[in-house]
N, C-alpha and C positions, 0 to 999 in steps of 0.2 A: 305502577304511578300512572295516573290518567294525564297524559300530556296536556290536557286543557283545563287544569285546575289552577286556581291562585288562592293563596292565603293572604288576606290583607289584615295586617295587625297594627291597631290603634295603641300606640305608646304614650298617650297624653290624658290627663286628667279632664281635658276640656273637651268634652264631646261635641261641642258646637264652635270650636275655635279654628283656627286658619290651619293648623295641622291636620285636623280631622275633616276640613273642607278639601284640603289637598287629597287625603285618603279617599274621600268619597268620589271626588272626579276621577282619580285613578280607577276605582272600582267601575264607574260608568265607563270609562273607556276599556277597561278589560272586558266587560260584559259586551260591549259594542263589537269588539275583536272576536267574540265567540267564546270566551272563556267562562267556566263557571266559577263563581267566587265565593269563598267563605270568608266573613269578616268577624273578627274578634277584637273586643276591648280589653287590653290588659287589666285596666282598673276595676273591670267587672269580674275578673277571673280570681279563683281562691290558688294563690301560689305562695307557698310557703318559702322562706329563705333557703338557700342552699345549705346543708349542714357539713359540707366538706368531706363526705365519707368516701367519696371517689368511687363507689361501687358502680356507677353509671359507665365509668370507663370501660369496665369488662362487659356489662350487661347492654350497653346502648340505651338505656332508659334509667331516668331516676327511680329510686326506691320509695320516695316519699309518695303517699297517695292523695292527689289533689289534681287540679286541672291541667297540669303540665302533661299529662297523658293523652288528653284531647288534642292539646296543642302539637305534640309530638306526631301523632296520628295525621292531623291535618297537614303538617310539613311534609310528612313522607308521601302524602296523597297529591302533592302540589308541584307543579313544574316551575311556578314563579312566587317568591314571597316577596311582598311589599310592606316594609315597615315604615311607618310614620311615627317620628318621634321629635318633639320640640327640643330646643337646646336649653339645657339647664346648667349654669355654671361653666358653659363651654363643653358639657358632654350631655350623654343621654339622660333622662330622668331614671330615678331608682328603680321603677318598675321594669323598665327596659334591661337595665344591667342585670337585675336579678333574673330576667328571662334568661339572658346570655348564660348566667350562672348555672341554672337548672338545665340548660341544654348541653352542658359540657359533654357528656357521653353520646348525645345524639349527634352532635357536630363532629366529634373527632375521636380518634384512636390514639393513646400514646404509642410512641416508638422510642428508641434510643436516640433518635435525631429531631426532625421536626415532626409533629403530630401528623397523622394520617387521616385526610378529610373523610367523613361518613356521608356528606350530602353533595357529592360530586355530581355534575349534570344538570343541577338545578340552577335558576338565575335569582337575583334579587334586584329589587328597587328600592332605594332609600328617598324618603320624603322627609324634609325637615323644616323648621322655621324657627326665627329667632326675633327679639325685639330690636336687635341692633341694625342699624341702617347698613346698606351696601356702601361703598366698599370696607367699612370699617368691621362688618362682621367677620370677613375673611383676614383682614389686615390685623385684628386684634385676637384672632384663632377662636373666635366664639362659634360659628357653624364648622369650623374645621376640626375642632376637637370632637364634636358629637359624630361628624362623618367618619373621622378615623376609628372611632369606638365600634361603630356599626361595621363598617368596611373590614375591619380585623375579625370580628366575629364571621362574617361571611366568607372571607377569604380562607380562614382557617378551616371552615366547613368545607371547602371545595368549590363554593359557588362562584358563578360569573355574573358580573355587573350587568345590568339591563338598562340602568338610569341612576342619576343621583340628581335631585331638584332640591333647591334652597329658597325659601320664601323669607325675605328679610323684611325689617319693619312691621313684624307681625302684629304687634299691639295698635299700630295706626289702621290697620285693614279691617274692612267688613266683608270683603269678598277677595277672591284670589285675583292677583293681577293677571293681564293676558299673557305676559311672557312666562309666568309659572304653568298656565293652562297649555300654551304651546309646547313646553318642555315635557309634560306629563303626556301629551298626545304622542310624541314621538316614540315614547317607550312602548308603545303598543303597534307601531308599524313594522 
């Protein structure tokens, strides 16, 4: 694993939206900090749904032949994974949930108790946006649900948080607020 690689994943269908702008700024800061960044857009990848065969638990990778193998390779080569996903119904979009399902065997090994992580030593950064204004986004659980889903995947995989940034009132914004920019910068210090 090259200790200077970052995988930036866009889990939004809006390539020019606020979530994408958050990811673009994180990529900018990562490159400024000396990281080599690979960026992928989940909505441009061919990812079938998980078939539930569970063969990946033993092999560490999915048996279906599509773009999941490229993504697994990039994850394995990266020190930090940045996941940018908007809030959909207080959760992540379907493309992100599908990615988590497809990464089951890559992320963990089953044991008789709690799953054994397979991605220990890596870090993650969560970027999310929602249309609900603050503090209602948090009070009513909008961004909290999406964050919980993303954190659960990364925690089970054995990864450590390097940051979590939420941008509220996304539909009213044409650019990132200064507070979000400052928080993204802190992730790379």
